[in-house]
Backbone as XML, in Angstrom:
<?xml version="1.0"?>
<chain id="A" units="angstrom">
  <residue number="1" name="MET">
    <atom name="N" x="0.860" y="-1.082" z="-0.065"/>
    <atom name="CA" x="0.122" y="-0.036" z="0.013"/>
    <atom name="C" x="1.007" y="1.235" z="0.067"/>
  </residue>
  <residue number="2" name="THR">
    <atom name="N" x="0.532" y="2.368" z="-0.872"/>
    <atom name="CA" x="1.430" y="3.376" z="-0.975"/>
    <atom name="C" x="1.315" y="4.338" z="0.333"/>
  </residue>
  <residue number="3" name="LEU">
    <atom name="N" x="2.180" y="5.161" z="0.573"/>
    <atom name="CA" x="2.207" y="5.928" z="1.677"/>
    <atom name="C" x="1.036" y="6.757" z="1.811"/>
  </residue>
  <residue number="4" name="VAL">
    <atom name="N" x="0.554" y="7.220" z="0.726"/>
    <atom name="CA" x="-0.700" y="8.164" z="0.580"/>
    <atom name="C" x="-1.842" y="7.380" z="1.106"/>
  </residue>
  <residue number="5" name="LEU">
    <atom name="N" x="-2.231" y="6.256" z="0.534"/>
    <atom name="CA" x="-3.304" y="5.426" z="1.196"/>
    <atom name="C" x="-3.361" y="5.187" z="2.538"/>
  </residue>
  <residue number="6" name="VAL">
    <atom name="N" x="-2.029" y="4.827" z="3.131"/>
    <atom name="CA" x="-1.912" y="4.575" z="4.490"/>
    <atom name="C" x="-2.304" y="5.835" z="5.219"/>
  </residue>
  <residue number="7" name="GLU">
    <atom name="N" x="-1.989" y="6.959" z="4.729"/>
    <atom name="CA" x="-2.363" y="8.262" z="5.469"/>
    <atom name="C" x="-3.780" y="8.537" z="5.460"/>
  </residue>
  <residue number="8" name="VAL">
    <atom name="N" x="-4.369" y="8.203" z="4.190"/>
    <atom name="CA" x="-5.836" y="8.480" z="4.039"/>
    <atom name="C" x="-6.636" y="7.373" z="5.082"/>
  </residue>
  <residue number="9" name="GLU">
    <atom name="N" x="-6.140" y="6.153" z="5.064"/>
    <atom name="CA" x="-6.775" y="5.263" z="5.938"/>
    <atom name="C" x="-6.706" y="5.694" z="7.342"/>
  </residue>
  <residue number="10" name="ARG">
    <atom name="N" x="-5.598" y="6.207" z="7.859"/>
    <atom name="CA" x="-5.274" y="6.634" z="9.263"/>
    <atom name="C" x="-6.360" y="7.735" z="9.344"/>
  </residue>
  <residue number="11" name="ASN">
    <atom name="N" x="-6.456" y="8.766" z="8.508"/>
    <atom name="CA" x="-7.176" y="9.955" z="8.767"/>
    <atom name="C" x="-8.740" y="9.540" z="8.878"/>
  </residue>
  <residue number="12" name="ILE">
    <atom name="N" x="-9.066" y="8.524" z="8.035"/>
    <atom name="CA" x="-10.484" y="8.124" z="8.163"/>
    <atom name="C" x="-10.887" y="7.334" z="9.479"/>
  </residue>
  <residue number="13" name="ARG">
    <atom name="N" x="-9.728" y="6.670" z="9.919"/>
    <atom name="CA" x="-10.084" y="5.919" z="11.299"/>
    <atom name="C" x="-10.049" y="6.901" z="12.379"/>
  </residue>
  <residue number="14" name="ASN">
    <atom name="N" x="-9.248" y="8.034" z="12.237"/>
    <atom name="CA" x="-9.288" y="9.095" z="13.304"/>
    <atom name="C" x="-10.509" y="9.863" z="13.301"/>
  </residue>
  <residue number="15" name="VAL">
    <atom name="N" x="-10.959" y="10.234" z="12.119"/>
    <atom name="CA" x="-12.377" y="10.874" z="11.979"/>
    <atom name="C" x="-13.445" y="10.046" z="12.538"/>
  </residue>
  <residue number="16" name="ALA">
    <atom name="N" x="-13.525" y="8.782" z="12.360"/>
    <atom name="CA" x="-14.536" y="8.027" z="12.816"/>
    <atom name="C" x="-14.535" y="7.908" z="14.272"/>
  </residue>
  <residue number="17" name="ARG">
    <atom name="N" x="-13.353" y="7.656" z="14.865"/>
    <atom name="CA" x="-13.100" y="7.697" z="16.345"/>
    <atom name="C" x="-13.551" y="9.045" z="16.928"/>
  </residue>
  <residue number="18" name="ILE">
    <atom name="N" x="-13.330" y="10.108" z="16.286"/>
    <atom name="CA" x="-13.516" y="11.576" z="16.927"/>
    <atom name="C" x="-15.150" y="11.700" z="16.678"/>
  </residue>
  <residue number="19" name="ASN">
    <atom name="N" x="-15.785" y="11.278" z="15.743"/>
    <atom name="CA" x="-17.230" y="11.455" z="15.540"/>
    <atom name="C" x="-17.889" y="10.646" z="16.508"/>
  </residue>
  <residue number="20" name="LYS">
    <atom name="N" x="-17.416" y="9.539" z="17.134"/>
    <atom name="CA" x="-18.182" y="8.873" z="18.115"/>
    <atom name="C" x="-18.180" y="9.666" z="19.432"/>
  </residue>
  <residue number="21" name="LEU">
    <atom name="N" x="-17.271" y="10.455" z="19.705"/>
    <atom name="CA" x="-16.840" y="10.900" z="21.058"/>
    <atom name="C" x="-17.287" y="12.607" z="21.069"/>
  </residue>
  <residue number="22" name="MET">
    <atom name="N" x="-17.014" y="13.223" z="19.774"/>
    <atom name="CA" x="-17.155" y="14.566" z="19.926"/>
    <atom name="C" x="-18.067" y="15.060" z="18.588"/>
  </residue>
  <residue number="23" name="GLU">
    <atom name="N" x="-18.474" y="16.300" z="18.654"/>
    <atom name="CA" x="-19.195" y="16.833" z="17.857"/>
    <atom name="C" x="-18.617" y="18.147" z="17.012"/>
  </residue>
  <residue number="24" name="LYS">
    <atom name="N" x="-18.698" y="18.139" z="15.788"/>
    <atom name="CA" x="-17.954" y="19.113" z="14.847"/>
    <atom name="C" x="-18.963" y="20.328" z="15.001"/>
  </residue>
  <residue number="25" name="ILE">
    <atom name="N" x="-18.256" y="21.440" z="15.425"/>
    <atom name="CA" x="-19.151" y="22.689" z="15.701"/>
    <atom name="C" x="-18.928" y="23.736" z="14.534"/>
  </residue>
  <residue number="26" name="VAL">
    <atom name="N" x="-17.624" y="23.441" z="13.929"/>
    <atom name="CA" x="-17.409" y="24.672" z="12.816"/>
    <atom name="C" x="-16.325" y="24.109" z="12.026"/>
  </residue>
  <residue number="27" name="TYR">
    <atom name="N" x="-16.378" y="24.607" z="10.710"/>
    <atom name="CA" x="-15.352" y="24.459" z="9.667"/>
    <atom name="C" x="-14.609" y="25.629" z="9.448"/>
  </residue>
  <residue number="28" name="PHE">
    <atom name="N" x="-13.254" y="25.619" z="9.462"/>
    <atom name="CA" x="-12.458" y="26.792" z="9.227"/>
    <atom name="C" x="-11.721" y="26.568" z="7.810"/>
  </residue>
  <residue number="29" name="ASN">
    <atom name="N" x="-11.570" y="27.574" z="7.156"/>
    <atom name="CA" x="-10.889" y="27.526" z="5.835"/>
    <atom name="C" x="-9.421" y="27.485" z="6.162"/>
  </residue>
  <residue number="30" name="SER">
    <atom name="N" x="-8.922" y="27.962" z="7.300"/>
    <atom name="CA" x="-7.497" y="28.022" z="7.723"/>
    <atom name="C" x="-7.341" y="27.273" z="9.161"/>
  </residue>
  <residue number="31" name="VAL">
    <atom name="N" x="-6.248" y="26.482" z="9.070"/>
    <atom name="CA" x="-5.776" y="25.726" z="10.281"/>
    <atom name="C" x="-5.472" y="26.744" z="11.302"/>
  </residue>
  <residue number="32" name="VAL">
    <atom name="N" x="-4.941" y="27.814" z="10.947"/>
    <atom name="CA" x="-4.332" y="28.635" z="11.938"/>
    <atom name="C" x="-5.767" y="29.331" z="12.675"/>
  </residue>
  <residue number="33" name="GLU">
    <atom name="N" x="-6.822" y="29.644" z="11.936"/>
    <atom name="CA" x="-8.006" y="30.060" z="12.525"/>
    <atom name="C" x="-8.444" y="28.993" z="13.487"/>
  </residue>
  <residue number="34" name="SER">
    <atom name="N" x="-8.577" y="27.758" z="13.108"/>
    <atom name="CA" x="-9.190" y="26.648" z="13.953"/>
    <atom name="C" x="-8.249" y="26.597" z="15.268"/>
  </residue>
  <residue number="35" name="GLU">
    <atom name="N" x="-6.941" y="26.771" z="15.128"/>
    <atom name="CA" x="-6.094" y="26.624" z="16.363"/>
    <atom name="C" x="-6.303" y="27.909" z="17.221"/>
  </residue>
  <residue number="36" name="LEU">
    <atom name="N" x="-6.650" y="29.050" z="16.698"/>
    <atom name="CA" x="-6.988" y="30.182" z="17.588"/>
    <atom name="C" x="-8.224" y="29.966" z="18.238"/>
  </residue>
  <residue number="37" name="ALA">
    <atom name="N" x="-9.238" y="29.265" z="17.534"/>
    <atom name="CA" x="-10.508" y="29.004" z="18.174"/>
    <atom name="C" x="-10.354" y="28.030" z="19.287"/>
  </residue>
  <residue number="38" name="LYS">
    <atom name="N" x="-9.547" y="27.048" z="19.118"/>
    <atom name="CA" x="-9.282" y="26.110" z="20.101"/>
    <atom name="C" x="-8.691" y="26.709" z="21.283"/>
  </residue>
  <residue number="39" name="ASN">
    <atom name="N" x="-7.890" y="27.679" z="21.136"/>
    <atom name="CA" x="-7.249" y="28.257" z="22.223"/>
    <atom name="C" x="-8.282" y="29.203" z="23.014"/>
  </residue>
  <residue number="40" name="ILE">
    <atom name="N" x="-9.175" y="29.930" z="22.225"/>
    <atom name="CA" x="-10.325" y="30.576" z="22.962"/>
    <atom name="C" x="-11.198" y="29.664" z="23.802"/>
  </residue>
  <residue number="41" name="LEU">
    <atom name="N" x="-11.491" y="28.590" z="23.099"/>
    <atom name="CA" x="-12.337" y="27.423" z="24.071"/>
    <atom name="C" x="-11.522" y="26.946" z="25.309"/>
  </residue>
  <residue number="42" name="LYS">
    <atom name="N" x="-10.177" y="26.797" z="25.055"/>
    <atom name="CA" x="-9.316" y="26.321" z="26.194"/>
    <atom name="C" x="-9.281" y="27.322" z="27.338"/>
  </residue>
  <residue number="43" name="GLU">
    <atom name="N" x="-9.175" y="28.659" z="26.990"/>
    <atom name="CA" x="-9.213" y="29.656" z="27.881"/>
    <atom name="C" x="-10.654" y="29.700" z="28.665"/>
  </residue>
  <residue number="44" name="ASN">
    <atom name="N" x="-11.663" y="29.193" z="28.054"/>
    <atom name="CA" x="-13.020" y="29.226" z="28.687"/>
    <atom name="C" x="-13.277" y="27.823" z="29.158"/>
  </residue>
  <residue number="45" name="GLY">
    <atom name="N" x="-12.458" y="26.937" z="29.442"/>
    <atom name="CA" x="-12.319" y="25.544" z="30.130"/>
    <atom name="C" x="-13.123" y="24.505" z="29.160"/>
  </residue>
  <residue number="46" name="ILE">
    <atom name="N" x="-13.173" y="24.775" z="27.794"/>
    <atom name="CA" x="-13.572" y="23.674" z="26.985"/>
    <atom name="C" x="-12.580" y="22.971" z="26.164"/>
  </residue>
  <residue number="47" name="ILE">
    <atom name="N" x="-12.448" y="21.823" z="26.251"/>
    <atom name="CA" x="-11.521" y="21.042" z="25.581"/>
    <atom name="C" x="-11.985" y="20.733" z="24.133"/>
  </residue>
  <residue number="48" name="SER">
    <atom name="N" x="-11.151" y="21.128" z="23.080"/>
    <atom name="CA" x="-11.602" y="20.841" z="21.719"/>
    <atom name="C" x="-10.441" y="20.074" z="20.970"/>
  </residue>
  <residue number="49" name="LEU">
    <atom name="N" x="-10.719" y="19.808" z="19.771"/>
    <atom name="CA" x="-9.688" y="18.996" z="18.932"/>
    <atom name="C" x="-9.848" y="19.655" z="17.550"/>
  </residue>
  <residue number="50" name="VAL">
    <atom name="N" x="-8.502" y="19.889" z="16.936"/>
    <atom name="CA" x="-8.725" y="20.331" z="15.472"/>
    <atom name="C" x="-8.255" y="19.061" z="14.666"/>
  </residue>
  <residue number="51" name="GLN">
    <atom name="N" x="-9.214" y="18.913" z="13.544"/>
    <atom name="CA" x="-8.916" y="17.942" z="12.501"/>
    <atom name="C" x="-8.676" y="18.490" z="11.176"/>
  </residue>
  <residue number="52" name="LYS">
    <atom name="N" x="-7.349" y="18.556" z="10.724"/>
    <atom name="CA" x="-7.135" y="19.063" z="9.614"/>
    <atom name="C" x="-7.647" y="18.097" z="8.460"/>
  </residue>
  <residue number="53" name="ARG">
    <atom name="N" x="-8.097" y="18.957" z="7.388"/>
    <atom name="CA" x="-8.697" y="18.311" z="6.157"/>
    <atom name="C" x="-7.650" y="17.976" z="5.162"/>
  </residue>
  <residue number="54" name="GLY">
    <atom name="N" x="-7.718" y="17.000" z="4.299"/>
    <atom name="CA" x="-6.875" y="16.758" z="3.303"/>
    <atom name="C" x="-5.614" y="15.819" z="3.835"/>
  </residue>
  <residue number="55" name="ILE">
    <atom name="N" x="-4.671" y="15.793" z="2.986"/>
    <atom name="CA" x="-3.463" y="14.946" z="3.197"/>
    <atom name="C" x="-2.333" y="16.034" z="3.080"/>
  </residue>
  <residue number="56" name="GLU">
    <atom name="N" x="-1.332" y="15.833" z="4.043"/>
    <atom name="CA" x="-0.216" y="16.819" z="4.074"/>
    <atom name="C" x="0.873" y="16.100" z="3.247"/>
  </residue>
  <residue number="57" name="PHE">
    <atom name="N" x="1.533" y="16.873" z="2.328"/>
    <atom name="CA" x="2.686" y="16.291" z="1.608"/>
    <atom name="C" x="3.855" y="16.978" z="2.088"/>
  </residue>
  <residue number="58" name="ALA">
    <atom name="N" x="4.938" y="16.469" z="1.787"/>
    <atom name="CA" x="6.289" y="17.105" z="2.169"/>
    <atom name="C" x="6.383" y="18.437" z="1.612"/>
  </residue>
  <residue number="59" name="GLY">
    <atom name="N" x="6.587" y="19.511" z="2.198"/>
    <atom name="CA" x="6.718" y="20.919" z="1.625"/>
    <atom name="C" x="5.388" y="21.664" z="1.713"/>
  </residue>
  <residue number="60" name="ASP">
    <atom name="N" x="4.442" y="20.809" z="2.093"/>
    <atom name="CA" x="3.008" y="21.451" z="2.183"/>
    <atom name="C" x="3.095" y="22.210" z="3.402"/>
  </residue>
  <residue number="61" name="MET">
    <atom name="N" x="2.575" y="23.473" z="3.387"/>
    <atom name="CA" x="2.441" y="24.484" z="4.508"/>
    <atom name="C" x="1.361" y="24.156" z="5.576"/>
  </residue>
  <residue number="62" name="GLY">
    <atom name="N" x="0.583" y="23.076" z="5.054"/>
    <atom name="CA" x="-0.439" y="22.604" z="6.152"/>
    <atom name="C" x="-1.610" y="23.420" z="6.296"/>
  </residue>
  <residue number="63" name="ASP">
    <atom name="N" x="-1.833" y="24.211" z="5.499"/>
    <atom name="CA" x="-3.012" y="25.314" z="5.692"/>
    <atom name="C" x="-3.956" y="25.186" z="4.324"/>
  </residue>
  <residue number="64" name="SER">
    <atom name="N" x="-3.689" y="24.316" z="3.511"/>
    <atom name="CA" x="-4.332" y="24.257" z="2.042"/>
    <atom name="C" x="-5.783" y="23.843" z="2.134"/>
  </residue>
  <residue number="65" name="TYR">
    <atom name="N" x="-6.231" y="23.045" z="3.289"/>
    <atom name="CA" x="-7.373" y="22.206" z="3.216"/>
    <atom name="C" x="-8.308" y="22.799" z="4.204"/>
  </residue>
  <residue number="66" name="GLY">
    <atom name="N" x="-8.047" y="23.464" z="5.322"/>
    <atom name="CA" x="-8.750" y="24.001" z="6.274"/>
    <atom name="C" x="-8.855" y="22.768" z="7.306"/>
  </residue>
  <residue number="67" name="ALA">
    <atom name="N" x="-9.814" y="23.136" z="8.418"/>
    <atom name="CA" x="-9.747" y="22.201" z="9.484"/>
    <atom name="C" x="-11.127" y="22.269" z="10.124"/>
  </residue>
  <residue number="68" name="ASP">
    <atom name="N" x="-11.639" y="21.285" z="10.740"/>
    <atom name="CA" x="-12.828" y="21.075" z="11.413"/>
    <atom name="C" x="-12.476" y="21.205" z="13.021"/>
  </residue>
  <residue number="69" name="LEU">
    <atom name="N" x="-13.493" y="21.797" z="13.657"/>
    <atom name="CA" x="-13.140" y="21.867" z="15.121"/>
    <atom name="C" x="-14.118" y="21.130" z="15.856"/>
  </residue>
  <residue number="70" name="PHE">
    <atom name="N" x="-13.754" y="20.278" z="16.871"/>
    <atom name="CA" x="-14.692" y="19.262" z="17.487"/>
    <atom name="C" x="-14.671" y="19.711" z="18.951"/>
  </residue>
  <residue number="71" name="VAL">
    <atom name="N" x="-15.897" y="19.419" z="19.726"/>
    <atom name="CA" x="-15.797" y="19.465" z="21.061"/>
    <atom name="C" x="-16.604" y="18.353" z="21.640"/>
  </residue>
  <residue number="72" name="GLU">
    <atom name="N" x="-16.686" y="18.105" z="22.920"/>
    <atom name="CA" x="-17.570" y="17.064" z="23.425"/>
    <atom name="C" x="-19.000" y="17.594" z="23.164"/>
  </residue>
  <residue number="73" name="ALA">
    <atom name="N" x="-19.949" y="16.625" z="22.968"/>
    <atom name="CA" x="-21.329" y="16.949" z="22.663"/>
    <atom name="C" x="-22.000" y="17.799" z="23.768"/>
  </residue>
  <residue number="74" name="LYS">
    <atom name="N" x="-21.575" y="17.407" z="24.918"/>
    <atom name="CA" x="-22.084" y="18.160" z="26.096"/>
    <atom name="C" x="-21.720" y="19.747" z="26.055"/>
  </residue>
  <residue number="75" name="ASP">
    <atom name="N" x="-20.619" y="20.074" z="25.510"/>
    <atom name="CA" x="-20.073" y="21.335" z="25.311"/>
    <atom name="C" x="-20.480" y="22.046" z="24.111"/>
  </residue>
  <residue number="76" name="ALA">
    <atom name="N" x="-21.082" y="21.507" z="23.064"/>
    <atom name="CA" x="-21.368" y="22.121" z="21.937"/>
    <atom name="C" x="-22.035" y="23.460" z="21.839"/>
  </residue>
  <residue number="77" name="ASP">
    <atom name="N" x="-23.049" y="23.454" z="22.668"/>
    <atom name="CA" x="-23.872" y="24.925" z="22.527"/>
    <atom name="C" x="-22.957" y="25.827" z="23.183"/>
  </residue>
  <residue number="78" name="GLU">
    <atom name="N" x="-22.367" y="25.521" z="24.221"/>
    <atom name="CA" x="-21.670" y="26.622" z="24.867"/>
    <atom name="C" x="-20.474" y="27.093" z="24.104"/>
  </residue>
  <residue number="79" name="ALA">
    <atom name="N" x="-19.874" y="26.070" z="23.422"/>
    <atom name="CA" x="-18.516" y="26.389" z="22.563"/>
    <atom name="C" x="-19.097" y="27.141" z="21.511"/>
  </residue>
  <residue number="80" name="LYS">
    <atom name="N" x="-20.177" y="26.959" z="20.810"/>
    <atom name="CA" x="-20.635" y="27.758" z="19.643"/>
    <atom name="C" x="-20.986" y="29.203" z="20.239"/>
  </residue>
  <residue number="81" name="LYS">
    <atom name="N" x="-21.541" y="29.334" z="21.331"/>
    <atom name="CA" x="-21.824" y="30.673" z="21.860"/>
    <atom name="C" x="-20.639" y="31.536" z="22.091"/>
  </residue>
  <residue number="82" name="ILE">
    <atom name="N" x="-19.548" y="31.007" z="22.763"/>
    <atom name="CA" x="-18.307" y="31.447" z="23.085"/>
    <atom name="C" x="-17.738" y="31.841" z="21.770"/>
  </residue>
  <residue number="83" name="LEU">
    <atom name="N" x="-17.537" y="31.171" z="20.771"/>
    <atom name="CA" x="-16.967" y="31.489" z="19.473"/>
    <atom name="C" x="-17.805" y="32.530" z="18.593"/>
  </residue>
  <residue number="84" name="ASP">
    <atom name="N" x="-19.020" y="32.476" z="18.861"/>
    <atom name="CA" x="-19.929" y="33.597" z="18.199"/>
    <atom name="C" x="-19.557" y="34.954" z="18.820"/>
  </residue>
  <residue number="85" name="ASP">
    <atom name="N" x="-19.523" y="34.891" z="20.090"/>
    <atom name="CA" x="-19.199" y="36.159" z="20.862"/>
    <atom name="C" x="-17.792" y="36.660" z="20.519"/>
  </residue>
  <residue number="86" name="TYR">
    <atom name="N" x="-16.823" y="35.766" z="20.171"/>
    <atom name="CA" x="-15.563" y="36.296" z="19.815"/>
    <atom name="C" x="-15.351" y="36.835" z="18.391"/>
  </residue>
  <residue number="87" name="MET">
    <atom name="N" x="-16.157" y="36.264" z="17.607"/>
    <atom name="CA" x="-16.143" y="36.379" z="16.167"/>
    <atom name="C" x="-16.901" y="37.647" z="15.706"/>
  </residue>
  <residue number="88" name="LYS">
    <atom name="N" x="-17.740" y="38.275" z="16.727"/>
    <atom name="CA" x="-18.574" y="39.529" z="16.031"/>
    <atom name="C" x="-17.629" y="40.547" z="15.933"/>
  </residue>
</chain>
């Protein structure tokens, strides 16, 4: 199996595991934006996870595909409110 297919398979397994435990609350066009949102939530006591989209290649700056931001389902409504307040 090629390296790219191994990476794709690993990403699919990771997303499946995340979807069982956490809820996606927002998609960002930029990984940097998603990391900033993650830090805002952390400052407010909410643990979140950034899942980059796409496959990273050697030399890729890592910000070509955007990212999804996940939180535990019980924190989803509060996390959305916090991010809405910051993004106004």
